[in-house]
C-alpha positions in Angstrom: -63.1 85.4 -73.3 -64.3 88.8 -72.2 -64.7 89.5 -68.5 -68.1 88.6 -67.1 -69.9 91.4 -65.5 -71.3 90.9 -62.0 -71.1 94.3 -60.2 -71.7 97.9 -61.0 -68.2 98.7 -59.9 -66.9 96.9 -63.0 -68.9 99.2 -65.2 -67.5 102.2 -63.4 -64.0 100.9 -63.7 -64.5 100.7 -67.5 -64.6 104.5 -67.6 -61.9 105.0 -65.0 -59.5 102.8 -67.1 -59.6 105.4 -69.8 -57.8 108.0 -67.7 -54.5 109.3 -69.0 -52.0 111.9 -67.8 -52.1 115.2 -69.8 -48.9 114.5 -71.6 -50.6 111.5 -73.2 -53.8 113.3 -74.2 -54.6 113.0 -77.9 -57.5 114.1 -80.2 -59.2 111.7 -82.5 -61.6 112.9 -85.2 -64.3 111.0 -87.1 -65.3 112.5 -90.4 -68.6 111.5 -92.2 -69.0 112.5 -95.8 -71.8 112.5 -98.3 -70.9 110.6 -101.6 -73.1 111.5 -104.6 -73.3 111.1 -108.3 -71.5 114.0 -109.8 -74.1 114.3 -112.6 -77.1 115.0 -110.4 -76.3 115.0 -106.7 -78.2 111.9 -105.9 -76.9 109.4 -103.3 -74.2 107.1 -104.5 -75.5 103.6 -104.1 -73.6 101.1 -102.1 -73.8 98.3 -104.6 -72.9 98.2 -108.3 -70.0 98.9 -110.6 -70.0 102.7 -109.7 -71.0 102.4 -106.0 -69.5 102.9 -102.6 -68.4 99.3 -102.4 -66.5 99.6 -105.6 -64.8 102.7 -104.2 -63.7 100.6 -101.2 -62.4 97.9 -103.5 -60.3 100.3 -105.5 -59.0 102.0 -102.4 -58.0 98.6 -101.0 -56.2 97.6 -104.2 -54.4 100.9 -104.7 -53.5 101.9 -101.2 -53.1 98.6 -99.4 -55.9 98.9 -97.0 -57.1 95.7 -95.2 -60.7 94.9 -96.3 -63.3 94.5 -93.6 -65.8 91.9 -94.8 -69.2 90.8 -93.7 -71.0 87.9 -95.5 -68.8 88.4 -98.6 -69.3 92.2 -98.9 -66.7 94.9 -98.3 -68.1 97.1 -95.6 -65.0 98.9 -94.5 -61.2 99.3 -94.7 -58.5 99.4 -92.1 -54.9 100.7 -92.0 -52.4 100.7 -89.2 -53.7 103.8 -87.6 -57.2 104.5 -89.0 -60.3 103.0 -90.4 -62.8 103.7 -93.1 -66.3 102.6 -92.4 -69.6 103.0 -94.2 -72.7 104.5 -92.5 -76.2 103.0 -93.3 -76.9 105.1 -96.4 -73.5 104.8 -97.9 -72.0 107.8 -96.1 -68.2 107.4 -95.9 -66.5 107.8 -92.5 -62.9 108.1 -91.7 -62.1 107.2 -88.0 -58.8 109.0 -87.7 -55.8 108.1 -85.7 -55.2 109.5 -82.2 -53.3 112.6 -83.0 -51.1 114.7 -80.7 -51.9 117.8 -82.8 -54.5 119.0 -85.2 -51.7 119.4 -87.8 -51.4 115.6 -87.7 -55.1 115.3 -88.3 -54.9 117.7 -91.2 -52.2 115.6 -92.9 -54.3 112.5 -92.4 -57.5 114.0 -93.6 -55.8 115.6 -96.7 -54.4 112.2 -97.7 -57.8 110.5 -97.2 -59.6 113.0 -99.3 -57.1 112.9 -102.1 -57.5 109.1 -102.3 -61.3 109.3 -102.3 -61.4 112.0 -104.9 -59.1 110.1 -107.2 -61.2 107.0 -107.0 -64.5 108.8 -107.1 -63.6 110.7 -110.3 -63.1 107.4 -112.0 -66.6 106.3 -111.0 -68.4 109.6 -111.7 -68.8 110.4 -108.0 -67.8 113.2 -105.7 -68.1 114.3 -102.1 -70.3 117.2 -100.9 -69.3 119.5 -98.0 -72.8 119.4 -96.5 -74.3 117.8 -93.4 -77.1 116.0 -95.2 -77.8 114.3 -98.5 -79.5 117.2 -100.4 -81.4 115.4 -103.2 -82.3 111.7 -102.7 -85.3 110.9 -100.5 -85.3 108.2 -97.9 -86.7 105.4 -100.0 -84.3 106.2 -102.8 -81.2 105.5 -100.7 -79.9 101.9 -100.5 -79.1 100.7 -97.0 -75.8 98.9 -96.8 -76.0 95.1 -96.0 -74.6 95.3 -92.5 -76.3 93.1 -89.9 -76.4 95.8 -87.1 -78.2 98.2 -89.5 -80.7 95.5 -90.4 -81.7 95.5 -86.7 -81.5 99.2 -86.1 -83.4 100.5 -89.2 -86.8 99.0 -88.5 -86.4 99.8 -84.7 -85.9 103.5 -85.5 -89.3 103.7 -87.1 -90.8 102.5 -83.8 -89.0 105.0 -81.5 -89.1 108.3 -83.4 -90.3 110.0 -86.6 -86.9 110.8 -88.1 -84.4 108.1 -87.0 -84.4 106.4 -90.4 -83.4 109.8 -91.9 -80.6 110.0 -89.4 -79.3 106.6 -90.6 -79.5 107.2 -94.3 -79.2 110.9 -95.0 -77.1 112.7 -92.3 -73.4 113.2 -91.8 -71.4 114.8 -88.9 -68.0 115.4 -87.5 -67.1 113.9 -84.1 -64.1 114.8 -81.9 -62.8 112.3 -79.3 -60.8 113.7 -76.3 -59.0 112.3 -73.3 -59.4 112.9 -69.6 -57.1 112.6 -66.6 -59.5 111.2 -64.0 -63.2 111.1 -63.1 -63.4 114.7 -62.0 -61.7 115.9 -65.2 -63.9 113.6 -67.4 -67.2 114.9 -65.8 -66.0 118.5 -66.0 -65.4 118.1 -69.8 -68.7 116.2 -70.1 -70.6 119.0 -68.5 -68.9 121.8 -70.5 -69.3 120.0 -73.8 -73.0 119.3 -73.1 -73.3 123.0 -72.2 -71.8 124.1 -75.5 -74.2 122.0 -77.6 -76.4 125.0 -78.7 -73.3 127.0 -79.7 -71.8 124.1 -81.6 -75.0 123.5 -83.5 -75.2 127.2 -84.4 -71.5 127.5 -85.5 -71.5 124.3 -87.5 -75.0 124.4 -89.0 -74.8 123.0 -92.5 -77.9 120.9 -93.4 -80.5 123.3 -94.9 -81.3 121.2 -98.0 -82.9 117.7 -98.2 -85.2 115.9 -100.6 -84.3 118.4 -103.3 -85.2 121.6 -101.6 -84.9 123.8 -98.5 -86.2 122.1 -95.3 -86.7 125.1 -93.1 -83.7 124.5 -90.8 -80.1 125.5 -90.8 -79.2 122.2 -89.1 -81.9 119.8 -90.1 -79.5 117.1 -89.1 -79.7 118.4 -85.5 -83.5 118.4 -85.6 -83.4 114.9 -86.9 -81.3 113.7 -84.0 -83.9 115.4 -81.7 -86.6 113.1 -83.0 -84.6 109.8 -83.4 -84.9 107.9 -80.1 -85.6 109.6 -76.8 -84.1 106.6 -74.9 -80.6 107.2 -76.2 -80.3 110.7 -77.8 -80.2 114.4 -76.7 -78.7 116.4 -73.8 -78.5 114.6 -70.4 -79.7 116.7 -67.5 -77.6 115.0 -64.9 -74.5 116.2 -66.7 -74.9 119.7 -65.3 -74.9 118.6 -61.6 -71.7 119.6 -59.8 -71.5 116.1 -58.3 -72.1 114.2 -61.5 -70.0 111.0 -61.7 -69.2 108.0 -63.8 -71.8 106.2 -61.7 -74.5 108.6 -63.0 -73.6 107.7 -66.6 -73.6 104.0 -65.7 -77.1 104.3 -64.2 -78.3 106.1 -67.4 -76.7 103.6 -69.8 -78.0 100.6 -67.8 -81.6 101.6 -68.6 -81.1 102.2 -72.3 -82.7 99.4 -74.3 -80.3 97.1 -76.1 -80.3 96.7 -79.8 -78.4 93.4 -80.1 -75.9 91.0 -78.8 -72.9 89.9 -80.8 -71.9 86.2 -80.5 -69.4 84.5 -82.7 -69.5 87.4 -85.1 -73.2 87.3 -85.5 -75.8 89.9 -84.4 -78.7 88.7 -82.3 -81.8 91.0 -82.5 -83.0 92.2 -79.0 -85.3 94.9 -80.2 -88.5 92.9 -80.5 -91.0 93.4 -77.6 -90.8 93.2 -74.7 -87.1 94.2 -75.2 -84.4 94.2 -72.7 -82.2 96.9 -71.0 -78.6 96.3 -70.1 -79.6 96.4 -66.5 -82.0 93.5 -67.2 -79.4 91.6 -69.1 -76.7 92.0 -66.4 -79.0 91.0 -63.6 -80.8 88.0 -65.3 -78.9 87.2 -68.5 -80.7 86.3 -71.7 -81.3 82.8 -73.0 -78.3 81.5 -71.3 -76.0 84.3 -72.3 -74.4 86.5 -69.6 -73.2 90.0 -69.8 -69.5 90.7 -70.6 -67.3 93.8 -70.7 -67.3 93.5 -74.5 -71.2 93.6 -74.4 -71.0 96.8 -72.3 -68.6 98.4 -74.8 -70.8 97.5 -77.7 -73.9 98.8 -75.9 -72.2 102.1 -75.1 -71.6 102.5 -78.9 -75.4 102.4 -79.4 -76.0 105.5 -77.2 -76.2 108.6 -79.3 -76.3 111.5 -76.9 -74.8 114.8 -78.0 -71.8 114.0 -75.9 -71.0 110.4 -75.1 -68.6 108.7 -72.6 -66.5 105.8 -73.5 -62.9 105.4 -72.3 -62.6 108.9 -73.8 -65.1 111.7 -74.4 -67.0 111.9 -77.8 -68.5 115.2 -78.9 -70.9 114.4 -81.6 -72.9 117.6 -82.3 -71.4 119.3 -85.4 -72.8 118.9 -88.9 -70.2 117.8 -91.4 -68.4 120.7 -93.1 -66.6 121.7 -96.3 -63.0 120.4 -96.1 -61.5 123.8 -95.2 -63.7 123.9 -92.1 -63.9 120.2 -91.1 -60.9 120.4 -88.6 -62.4 123.4 -86.8 -64.4 121.2 -84.5 -61.5 119.2 -83.1 -59.4 122.4 -83.0 -62.1 124.3 -81.0 -62.5 121.5 -78.5 -58.8 120.9 -78.1 -58.3 124.6 -77.3 -61.2 124.7 -74.9 -60.9 121.3 -73.1 -57.1 120.8 -72.9 -56.5 124.1 -71.0 -58.2 124.3 -67.6 -58.6 128.1 -67.7 -60.2 127.9 -71.1 -62.5 125.1 -70.0 -63.7 127.4 -67.1 -64.1 130.4 -69.5 -66.2 128.3 -71.9 -68.4 127.2 -69.0 -68.9 130.8 -67.9 -70.5 131.5 -71.3 -73.3 128.9 -70.8 -73.5 128.2 -67.1 -76.5 130.4 -66.3 -79.0 128.6 -68.5 -81.6 126.3 -67.1 -82.1 122.9 -68.6 -85.2 124.1 -70.3 -83.2 127.0 -71.7 -80.6 124.6 -73.1 -83.3 122.6 -74.9 -85.0 125.7 -76.3 -81.7 127.2 -77.5 -80.7 123.9 -79.1 -83.9 123.9 -81.0 -83.5 127.5 -82.0 -79.9 126.8 -83.2 -81.3 124.0 -85.4 -83.7 126.4 -87.0 -81.9 129.7 -87.3 -78.2 129.1 -86.4 -76.3 132.0 -85.1 -79.3 134.3 -85.1 -80.8 132.4 -82.1 -80.8 134.4 -78.9 -80.2 133.6 -75.3 -82.0 136.5 -73.7 -80.3 139.7 -75.0 -77.3 138.0 -76.5 -77.1 136.2 -79.8 -75.5 132.8 -80.3 -73.3 134.6 -82.9 -71.8 136.8 -80.1 -71.4 133.8 -77.7 -70.0 131.8 -80.6 -67.4 134.4 -81.3 -66.4 134.5 -77.6 -66.1 130.7 -77.6 -63.8 130.8 -80.6 -61.7 133.5 -78.9 -61.4 131.2 -75.9 -60.4 128.3 -78.1 -57.8 130.4 -79.9 -56.3 131.4 -76.6 -56.0 127.7 -75.5 -54.4 126.7 -78.8 -51.9 129.6 -78.6 -50.9 128.5 -75.1 -50.5 124.8 -76.2 -48.1 126.1 -78.9 -48.2 123.1 -81.2 -46.6 124.5 -84.4 -46.7 123.2 -88.0 -43.7 123.5 -90.4 -44.7 127.1 -91.2 -44.6 128.1 -87.5 -48.4 128.3 -87.2 -50.3 127.1 -84.1 -53.5 125.1 -84.3 -55.6 128.2 -84.2 -55.0 128.3 -88.0 -57.9 125.8 -88.3 -60.3 128.2 -86.7 -59.5 131.3 -88.7 -62.1 130.6 -91.5 -64.8 129.7 -89.0 -64.0 132.9 -87.1 -64.3 135.0 -90.3 -67.6 133.2 -91.2 -69.2 133.7 -87.8 -68.0 137.3 -87.7 -69.9 138.0 -90.8 -73.0 136.6 -89.2 -73.2 133.6 -91.5 -73.1 129.9 -91.2 -72.4 127.4 -93.9 -76.2 126.8 -93.9 -77.1 130.5 -94.4 -74.6 130.8 -97.2 -76.0 127.7 -98.9 -79.6 129.0 -98.5 -78.4 132.3 -100.0 -76.7 130.7 -103.0 -79.6 128.2 -103.6 -82.0 131.1 -103.9 -79.6 133.3 -105.7 -76.8 132.4 -108.1 -77.5 128.6 -108.0 -81.2 129.4 -108.9 -82.5 126.2 -107.3 -80.3 124.2 -109.7 -79.0 120.9 -108.3 -76.1 120.9 -110.8 -74.9 124.3 -109.5 -75.3 123.0 -106.0 -73.1 120.0 -106.7 -70.5 122.3 -108.4 -70.5 124.7 -105.5 -70.4 122.2 -102.6 -68.2 119.5 -104.1 -64.8 118.8 -102.4 -63.1 119.5 -105.7 -64.4 123.1 -105.6 -62.5 123.8 -102.4 -59.1 125.4 -102.3 -58.2 124.0 -99.0 -55.1 121.9 -99.0 
């Protein structure tokens, strides 16, 4: 039985228990991908003989994954070191192993994509290197039969205008990083929160939705901004010099709960009047008392740009073409796993007020690297940030078989940003130009098969 929660100190200890010495620090990456019909770019359904569930079935049969079942449906796969899960609209996510180097993550991701493409080709499906489903509208996308999503989906419509789009249409890349103690955790939390506008600008990749341009370079970022004000966005307390685990605990305690999980079943807590974790811990709910497992589950339903668990999660970047997808964990490893580089990255963004940060994030959603912080563009700041990250990775000297350090995963992003482009601005240019508003050309140009990346 999970530990019963009676004091705030237990909640704080949950985060403290994640601390690791630097020689045990690892990087975990979570990669979400859009699966579409190769013929027309529409969302691959979850059900049916040529759907996402069939992809999972074939992957399990061919590569010896363990099936993760819920009420008789295959909703995910698990191997010894990683897991494949399915997001609400059928997006396919790899939760990678905790890797000592980005080279390890590259090997894992390469194998994963090869498996997906082999199975997808048999089913007339492919993956697109975009941050959002470009063609299918919200009501045209099947929601997977997962109990937690059955609770979350209707609740999203009551809390923001775009939360259901977030669930069904968007995909991102997330990097998970370790910390040595509370001071180190909150330093990394602050710096990562501070970098949010730059990360959105550098990784903007969702300019198309519902069959056309949507007016944003990162529409995915804009969607997150109008999903649920209780649990999304940038947290102001993160920028205080004395911010602590207790501050994050106080924040999380007042986030409304989605559900409880008892005996493998989800109990809906979203109906009015609702209940926060603070209420639940103090008073219980219908005879149930709060446990440490409940706290962990609750923390997984907080969707801030940077999130604390027993590690740090940076959740800002749009998903990328495969040749760019490892740039996020490489950038963050370079910046956050070298103290001098962490300080240098903070120097780039420390002068902004909280209002500045919100305005810059919104501008990055709209115009990417063209957004400006006073007299300096996010392109120039982004290039400085990439230089800082390259320095950190050079110092860490983790080499692959060819003698290259992990900075190799930033080179294409560095070239792209140097040109003034983002993935989004290139997609907009191609859509209006050589693709001539043709979805078939979009699929050909953005499919994983089109990438020379391995």
